[in-house]
LODO-832034 format. One record per atom (N, C-alpha, C, O): residue in three letters; atom name; x, z, y. Coordinates in Angstrom, 1 decimal. Example, Ala and Ser with C-alpha at 12.3 -4.5 7.8 and 13.67 -1.06 7.14 Angstrom:
BEGIN
r_a_xx_zz_yy
ALA_N_13.2_7.8_-5.7
ALA_CA_12.3_7.8_-4.5
ALA_C_13.2_7.8_-3.3
ALA_O_14.2_8.5_-3.3
SER_N_12.8_7.1_-2.2
SER_CA_13.7_7.1_-1.1
SER_C_12.9_7.9_0.0
SER_O_13.4_8.0_1.1
***
This chain:
BEGIN
r_a_xx_zz_yy
MET_N_-12.7_10.2_10.1
MET_CA_-12.0_10.4_9.3
MET_C_-10.8_8.9_10.0
MET_O_-11.3_7.8_10.1
ARG_N_-9.2_9.0_10.6
ARG_CA_-9.2_8.0_10.8
ARG_C_-8.6_6.7_9.9
ARG_O_-8.6_6.7_8.7
VAL_N_-7.9_5.7_10.9
VAL_CA_-7.6_4.4_9.6
VAL_C_-6.2_5.1_8.7
VAL_O_-5.9_4.7_7.5
LYS_N_-5.4_6.2_9.2
LYS_CA_-4.2_6.3_9.1
LYS_C_-4.2_7.2_7.5
LYS_O_-3.7_7.1_6.4
GLU_N_-5.5_8.4_8.2
GLU_CA_-5.7_9.2_7.2
GLU_C_-6.6_8.5_5.8
GLU_O_-6.6_9.0_4.7
VAL_N_-7.4_7.3_6.2
VAL_CA_-8.2_6.8_5.3
VAL_C_-7.2_6.0_3.9
VAL_O_-7.1_6.1_2.7
ALA_N_-6.6_5.3_4.9
ALA_CA_-5.4_4.6_3.8
ALA_C_-4.4_5.6_3.5
ALA_O_-3.3_5.0_3.5
ASP_N_-4.3_6.5_3.2
ASP_CA_-3.2_7.3_3.1
ASP_C_-3.9_8.1_1.5
ASP_O_-3.5_8.4_0.4
LEU_N_-5.4_8.1_2.1
LEU_CA_-5.8_9.0_0.9
LEU_C_-6.8_8.2_-0.4
LEU_O_-7.3_8.9_-1.3
VAL_N_-6.8_6.5_-0.3
VAL_CA_-7.3_5.5_-0.9
VAL_C_-5.5_5.3_-1.8
VAL_O_-5.3_5.2_-3.0
GLY_N_-4.5_5.1_-0.9
GLY_CA_-3.8_4.3_-1.2
GLY_C_-3.8_2.9_-1.1
GLY_O_-3.5_2.2_-2.1
ILE_N_-4.0_2.3_0.2
ILE_CA_-3.9_0.7_1.2
ILE_C_-3.4_1.2_2.1
ILE_O_-3.4_2.3_2.7
SER_N_-2.7_0.1_2.4
SER_CA_-2.3_0.5_3.9
SER_C_-3.2_0.0_5.1
SER_O_-4.2_-0.6_5.0
VAL_N_-2.5_0.5_6.2
VAL_CA_-3.7_0.7_7.5
VAL_C_-3.7_-1.2_7.6
VAL_O_-4.8_-1.6_7.9
ARG_N_-2.8_-2.0_7.5
ARG_CA_-3.3_-3.6_8.1
ARG_C_-4.2_-3.9_6.4
ARG_O_-4.9_-4.9_6.6
THR_N_-4.3_-3.7_5.6
THR_CA_-5.8_-4.2_4.9
THR_C_-6.9_-3.2_4.9
THR_O_-7.9_-3.7_4.6
LEU_N_-7.0_-1.8_5.1
LEU_CA_-8.3_-1.3_6.7
LEU_C_-8.7_-2.0_7.5
LEU_O_-9.9_-2.4_7.7
HIS_N_-7.1_-2.6_8.3
HIS_CA_-7.7_-3.4_9.4
HIS_C_-8.5_-4.8_9.0
HIS_O_-9.6_-5.2_9.5
HIS_N_-8.0_-5.7_7.9
HIS_CA_-8.1_-7.2_7.2
HIS_C_-9.9_-6.7_7.3
HIS_O_-10.8_-7.3_7.9
TYR_N_-9.9_-5.7_6.6
TYR_CA_-11.5_-5.6_5.2
TYR_C_-12.0_-5.6_6.8
TYR_O_-12.6_-6.6_6.8
HIS_N_-12.0_-5.0_8.1
HIS_CA_-12.6_-4.8_9.8
HIS_C_-12.8_-6.0_10.2
HIS_O_-14.0_-6.3_10.5
GLU_N_-11.9_-6.9_10.5
GLU_CA_-11.9_-8.1_11.1
GLU_C_-12.9_-9.4_10.2
GLU_O_-13.6_-10.2_10.8
ILE_N_-12.5_-9.3_8.3
ILE_CA_-13.3_-9.7_8.3
ILE_C_-14.9_-9.2_7.7
ILE_O_-15.2_-9.7_6.6
GLY_N_-15.8_-8.4_8.2
GLY_CA_-16.2_-8.1_8.2
GLY_C_-17.0_-7.3_6.5
GLY_O_-18.2_-7.2_6.3
LEU_N_-15.9_-6.8_5.8
LEU_CA_-16.0_-7.0_4.8
LEU_C_-16.7_-4.5_4.7
LEU_O_-17.7_-3.9_4.2
LEU_N_-15.3_-4.2_5.6
LEU_CA_-15.6_-2.2_5.4
LEU_C_-15.7_-1.9_7.2
LEU_O_-14.8_-1.3_7.7
VAL_N_-16.7_-2.3_7.8
VAL_CA_-16.8_-1.9_9.2
VAL_C_-16.7_-0.3_9.7
VAL_O_-17.4_0.5_9.2
PRO_N_-15.9_0.0_10.4
PRO_CA_-16.1_1.9_10.8
PRO_C_-17.0_1.9_11.2
PRO_O_-17.6_0.9_11.7
GLU_N_-17.5_3.3_11.2
GLU_CA_-18.9_4.1_11.4
GLU_C_-18.8_3.9_13.2
GLU_O_-19.8_3.7_13.9
THR_N_-18.0_3.9_13.6
THR_CA_-17.1_4.1_14.5
THR_C_-16.2_3.5_15.4
THR_O_-15.1_3.2_14.9
ILE_N_-16.5_3.2_16.9
ILE_CA_-15.0_2.7_17.8
ILE_C_-14.9_3.6_18.6
ILE_O_-15.7_3.6_19.6
THR_N_-13.9_4.5_18.5
THR_CA_-14.0_4.5_20.5
THR_C_-13.5_4.0_21.6
THR_O_-12.8_3.0_21.6
ASP_N_-13.7_4.8_22.8
ASP_CA_-14.1_3.9_24.0
ASP_C_-11.8_3.5_23.6
ASP_O_-11.3_2.5_24.2
SER_N_-11.1_4.3_22.9
SER_CA_-9.9_4.8_22.9
SER_C_-9.0_3.4_21.8
SER_O_-7.8_3.0_21.8
GLY_N_-10.1_2.9_21.0
GLY_CA_-10.2_2.3_20.1
GLY_C_-9.8_2.5_18.3
GLY_O_-9.6_1.7_17.4
TYR_N_-9.8_3.2_18.4
TYR_CA_-9.9_4.1_17.0
TYR_C_-11.0_2.9_16.3
TYR_O_-11.7_2.1_16.8
ARG_N_-10.5_3.6_14.7
ARG_CA_-11.5_3.6_14.1
ARG_C_-11.5_4.4_13.1
ARG_O_-10.6_4.8_12.4
LEU_N_-12.7_4.8_13.0
LEU_CA_-13.5_6.4_12.3
LEU_C_-14.4_6.0_11.6
LEU_O_-15.5_5.5_11.9
TYR_N_-13.9_6.2_10.2
TYR_CA_-14.2_5.8_9.6
TYR_C_-15.8_7.6_8.7
TYR_O_-15.5_8.7_8.3
SER_N_-16.9_7.1_8.7
SER_CA_-17.2_8.3_8.2
SER_C_-17.7_8.4_5.9
SER_O_-17.8_7.3_5.3
ASP_N_-17.9_9.5_5.2
ASP_CA_-17.9_9.9_3.7
ASP_C_-18.8_8.0_3.3
ASP_O_-18.5_7.3_2.3
HIS_N_-19.7_7.6_4.0
HIS_CA_-20.1_6.9_3.4
HIS_C_-19.4_5.1_3.7
HIS_O_-19.5_4.1_3.1
ASN_N_-18.8_5.6_4.6
ASN_CA_-16.9_4.2_4.5
ASN_C_-16.1_4.3_3.4
ASN_O_-15.8_3.4_2.6
LEU_N_-15.6_5.5_3.4
LEU_CA_-15.2_6.0_1.9
LEU_C_-15.6_5.5_0.2
LEU_O_-14.9_5.2_-0.7
GLU_N_-17.3_5.6_0.6
GLU_CA_-17.6_5.1_-0.9
GLU_C_-17.5_3.8_-1.0
GLU_O_-16.8_3.2_-1.8
MET_N_-18.3_3.1_0.3
MET_CA_-18.2_1.8_-0.2
MET_C_-16.2_1.1_-0.3
MET_O_-15.9_0.0_-0.7
LEU_N_-15.3_2.1_0.1
LEU_CA_-14.2_1.6_-0.2
LEU_C_-14.3_1.7_-1.1
LEU_O_-14.4_0.6_-1.6
GLN_N_-14.4_2.6_-2.0
GLN_CA_-14.2_2.7_-3.0
GLN_C_-14.3_2.0_-3.7
GLN_O_-13.5_1.4_-4.5
GLN_N_-15.6_1.9_-3.5
GLN_CA_-16.2_0.3_-4.7
GLN_C_-15.9_-0.7_-4.2
GLN_O_-16.6_-1.6_-4.7
ILE_N_-14.6_-1.5_-2.9
ILE_CA_-14.6_-2.4_-2.8
ILE_C_-13.3_-2.4_-3.9
ILE_O_-13.2_-3.4_-4.6
LEU_N_-12.6_-1.5_-3.9
LEU_CA_-11.3_-1.2_-4.2
LEU_C_-11.3_-1.6_-6.1
LEU_O_-10.5_-2.2_-6.8
PHE_N_-13.2_-0.7_-6.7
PHE_CA_-12.9_-1.2_-7.8
PHE_C_-13.2_-2.4_-8.3
PHE_O_-12.9_-2.7_-9.5
LEU_N_-13.9_-3.5_-7.3
LEU_CA_-14.4_-4.5_-7.8
LEU_C_-13.5_-5.4_-7.5
LEU_O_-13.8_-6.6_-7.8
GLU_N_-11.8_-5.2_-6.9
GLU_CA_-10.9_-6.0_-6.7
GLU_C_-9.8_-5.5_-7.7
GLU_O_-8.7_-6.1_-7.7
SER_N_-9.9_-4.7_-8.4
SER_CA_-9.5_-4.1_-9.4
SER_C_-9.7_-5.2_-11.2
SER_O_-9.3_-4.7_-12.3
***
């Protein structure tokens, strides 16, 4: 799943996802040769936990 799809699904901004990646909090499953960040179901579970703990 691409960044925009994940952001829309959980209700956060693309910039927030990029920030989480930059600080090592949520690393995408794959980064394609063209630079697309791809997230797995496991990444989504981790993101939900992160958002829960932040609230």
